[in-house]
N, C-alpha and C positions, 0 to 999 in steps of 0.2 A: 502493499501498499506504500502511494505519494500525498504528504501531507505537505499546504505550500503553507510561509510564518509568511504575515507580517508583521516586521520586529522593527518598532519603533523607536529610536532611543531615549522618548522619554519614562521609558520604564525602569531606566536604566538608574537614572538619576533616584541619588534618597538627600533623606530632613540631615543634619549635622548629624543630629544625634544613636540614626541609625548609620548598623552594617555595613556598609559601602557594596560590600560584596554577598548581602542576602539576594540578592535579585537571581545575578550573576547562578551562587549556588540552589536556587531555586527552582531556574531553570533548567538547567545542569540533571538536576532528577528525576526531571519530567522528562524532556527528552530521551533519558537512560530510558525509566520508561517508555516509554511509545517506540524502544528500536528493540525494545527487548521482546513488542508482542508486535517484531517485524516487519517497523511503520517506518520512513523514511522520510524525513524533513527537510524542502528548502524551503531559508528562508529567503525571503522580501528586503528590501527597504525601503525607501520616499522613488529613488531615483533608476528601480526598477519598473515605477505606476511609469514613468516619462514614457514610456515606447508598449503597449500598448499589446502593435501588435510581435513587436520581438515576444515582453512578457510568454503571449500562449505560444510562440512559436517554439519558448525552450521546457514550458511544461509539456508542450504533445511531445519532440523528444521523448520523454520519457514513460511512455507509452508508444507496441508497437505499434508501425502503422500502418497493420491491415485492425485493427480500435479505431481507427485517430479519421482514416481521410475522409469519409463524410463530417466531423465536424466544423463551424462557424463563430467564431468570436461572434457571441454577442452584442449586439452595439446602442444596450438601454444598461449595464452591466458597467461599461466605457469609457459612463460620461459620468463629468466632477474628477476624470484622469487627469 
């Protein structure tokens, strides 16, 4: 299974009294748990969303061509990128 995740930088910011490693360690534990059940995670950042056609092609590249030949991006999902 493939999971796509938008990875915003804000989640790594912490208050001065908080452990700055806490969000990173929590994410690592979550990702380790997903890998244990054979989920491959691809993280995306804001700049990855700048070119929807390229992003769509990259996502499709993770699947066999026989399963993606008839797929096209949904224009409604691209609004606001």
